[in-house]
C-alpha positions in Angstrom: 8.3 -19.6 -29.9 5.7 -16.4 -29.1 4.6 -18.8 -26.3 7.9 -19.3 -24.8 8.4 -15.9 -24.4 5.2 -15.1 -22.8 5.3 -17.8 -20.4 8.9 -16.5 -19.3 8.0 -13.2 -19.3 4.5 -14.2 -17.0 7.2 -16.0 -14.7 9.3 -13.1 -14.1 6.4 -10.5 -13.9 5.5 -13.0 -10.9 8.8 -12.9 -9.9 9.0 -9.1 -9.1 5.5 -8.8 -7.8 6.8 -11.7 -5.1 9.3 -9.4 -4.7 8.0 -6.0 -4.9 5.7 -5.3 -1.6 7.6 -2.6 -0.8 9.6 -1.5 2.7 7.7 1.1 4.9 9.7 4.1 6.2 8.6 5.6 8.9 8.4 8.9 9.7 5.9 10.3 12.8 4.3 7.8 15.3 2.8 8.2 18.8 4.0 5.5 19.7 5.7 2.1 18.7 4.3 -0.3 21.0 0.4 -1.3 19.7 -0.3 -2.8 23.3 -0.1 1.2 24.4 -2.7 3.3 25.4 -6.1 2.4 27.3 -9.2 4.4 25.5 -11.0 4.5 22.4 -12.0 7.4 20.3 -15.0 6.6 18.3 -14.9 7.3 14.7 -18.4 7.7 13.9 -19.8 9.8 17.1 -17.0 12.6 17.1 -16.6 14.2 13.6 -14.9 15.5 12.1 -12.3 13.6 14.5 -8.6 12.7 13.9 -5.0 13.4 14.5 -2.6 16.5 13.6 1.0 15.5 12.8 3.9 17.6 11.5 6.0 15.3 9.2 9.6 15.9 8.3 9.5 13.8 5.0 8.1 15.6 1.9 5.9 13.2 1.4 2.9 10.5 2.7 1.8 6.7 1.5 0.6 5.2 4.2 -0.7 5.5 7.7 -1.6 2.8 10.7 -4.1 3.6 13.3 -5.0 0.6 15.9 -8.7 0.0 16.3 -10.8 -1.4 18.9 -14.6 -2.4 19.2 -16.5 -0.1 21.2 -19.3 -3.0 21.1 -18.2 -6.2 20.4 -20.5 -9.2 19.9 -22.8 -7.3 17.6 -21.7 -9.3 14.5 -20.6 -6.1 12.6 -17.3 -5.3 11.0 -16.6 -1.8 9.3 -15.5 -0.2 6.5 -13.1 2.7 7.1 -10.9 4.7 4.9 -8.7 8.1 5.6 -8.7 11.6 4.4 -5.6 13.4 4.6 -6.4 17.6 5.6 -4.3 20.8 5.2 -5.0 23.9 7.1 -7.8 22.2 9.1 -9.8 19.0 9.8 -13.1 20.7 9.5 -13.0 23.6 6.5 -9.3 23.0 5.1 -8.6 21.5 1.8 -8.8 17.5 1.3 -5.6 16.6 -0.2 -6.4 12.9 -0.5 -8.2 9.9 0.9 -7.1 6.1 1.1 -8.1 2.9 -0.3 -11.0 1.9 2.3 -10.6 -1.3 4.1 -13.0 -3.4 5.6 -12.2 -4.5 9.4 -13.6 -7.8 10.4 -16.2 -8.1 13.3 -14.8 -7.6 17.1 -12.0 -6.4 16.2 -9.7 -5.2 18.7 -6.2 -3.8 19.0 -6.1 -4.5 15.5 -3.5 -2.3 13.9 -4.0 -1.6 10.1 -2.3 -0.5 7.2 -4.0 2.2 5.2 -2.5 3.4 1.6 -3.0 5.7 -0.6 -3.1 5.0 -4.2 0.2 7.4 -5.1 2.3 9.1 -2.6 0.9 12.9 -1.2 3.5 16.0 -1.4 3.9 17.3 2.0 5.9 20.4 3.2 8.0 19.0 6.0 7.5 21.1 9.2 3.8 22.1 8.5 0.5 20.7 10.6 -1.5 18.2 8.5 -4.4 16.1 9.7 -5.5 12.4 9.5 -9.4 11.9 9.7 -10.6 8.3 9.5 -13.8 8.2 8.5 -16.3 5.6 8.8 -17.7 4.3 5.5 -20.1 1.6 6.6 -21.0 -0.7 9.2 -20.4 -1.1 12.8 -20.5 2.3 15.0 -19.2 1.6 17.4 -15.1 1.1 15.9 -13.0 3.5 17.8 -9.1 4.2 17.6 -7.0 3.7 20.4 -5.9 6.9 22.1 -4.1 7.6 25.2 -2.5 11.2 26.9 0.5 9.4 27.9 1.2 9.2 24.0 2.3 12.7 24.5 3.2 13.4 20.8 4.9 16.7 20.5 3.9 17.1 16.6 0.1 17.2 16.8 -3.2 16.5 19.1 -6.1 14.3 19.0 -9.4 16.3 17.5 -13.0 16.0 18.4 -15.7 17.5 16.9 -13.2 19.5 14.8 -11.4 21.2 17.5 -7.9 20.1 19.2 -8.7 17.5 22.3 -8.4 19.6 25.6 -7.2 16.8 27.6 -3.8 16.4 25.1 -4.4 13.0 24.2 -3.1 11.4 20.7 -4.4 8.8 18.9 -2.1 5.8 18.0 -0.6 6.7 14.5 2.4 6.0 12.6 2.9 7.4 9.5 5.7 7.3 6.9 6.7 6.2 2.8 6.7 3.2 1.0 10.5 2.6 -0.3 10.1 0.8 -3.5 12.3 -2.5 -3.4 15.4 -3.2 -5.3 14.9 -6.5 -7.9 16.4 -9.0 -6.3 19.4 -11.1 -8.1 17.2 -14.1 -8.8 14.9 -12.0 -10.5 17.7 -10.4 -12.4 18.9 -13.6 -13.4 15.5 -15.2 -14.6 15.6 -11.3 -16.5 18.4 -11.8 -18.4 18.0 -15.8 -18.8 14.7 -15.1 -20.2 15.7 -12.6 -23.1 18.7 -14.5 -24.1 16.5 -17.4 -24.7 13.3 -15.6 -26.6 16.3 -13.5 -28.7 18.8 -17.3 -29.7 15.6 -18.8 -30.5 14.8 -16.0 -33.1 18.1 -15.7 -34.1 17.8 -19.4 -35.3 14.6 -19.1 -36.6 15.6 -16.7 -38.8 19.1 -18.5 -40.4 16.7 -21.7 -40.8 14.4 -19.9 -43.1 17.3 -17.7 -44.6 19.1 -21.1 -45.4 15.7 -22.8 -46.9 15.2 -19.8 -49.2 18.8 -19.7 -50.6 19.0 -23.9 -51.3 16.6 -25.9 -53.7 17.9 -28.7 -51.2 15.4 -28.0 -48.8 12.0 -29.0 -48.4 9.5 -28.8 -46.1 7.5 -32.0 -47.8 7.7 -35.5 -46.3 7.7 -37.2 -49.3 10.8 -38.6 -51.4 10.3 -39.7 -54.7 11.8 -43.6 -55.2 14.8 -44.5 -57.6 
């Protein structure tokens, strides 16, 4: 019976996982069209570099950047993560870092999600800084930028200073909304619990009858008259 219950629980858990990826809720963005923009800001050569933004939500769970490879054909991918700063992108307070992501060889116009392991609390209306950082790999990996984005809540930063041409990186950020369990998942969960309890009750009743009755036997040998 324990094995059946474990199988049912595993099935229900898999159903939750399949229906539990969450929904991205966007707050700030410089542009929604990934094809927008023309240039590329180098992640490796202009550190500290990144994008300032001013959230209206009280937390951040993810950020997206649109990558392009300045050195296509070199056969090298890149591993990148994103730092979140308050106060300053160069000497402020490091609030959190996303999990690193590997970008494939010759990435071009590749929108990539970076997730914080837990949502980071923000103060709405305060300026924060997103710093993409090259952990290893292709030094030519860049992020799409353009003065046409004209994001009013922040700007691109080069070498720790605001870009004089008022350009912005292509970015979008926001929170992850946990999904509600679907009706199918709830039905599976209820059915599994009912079956486990039902089998347990039957076993207890059978055991009780055997204890109280002298006619109950577990032997398969019968006396011959």
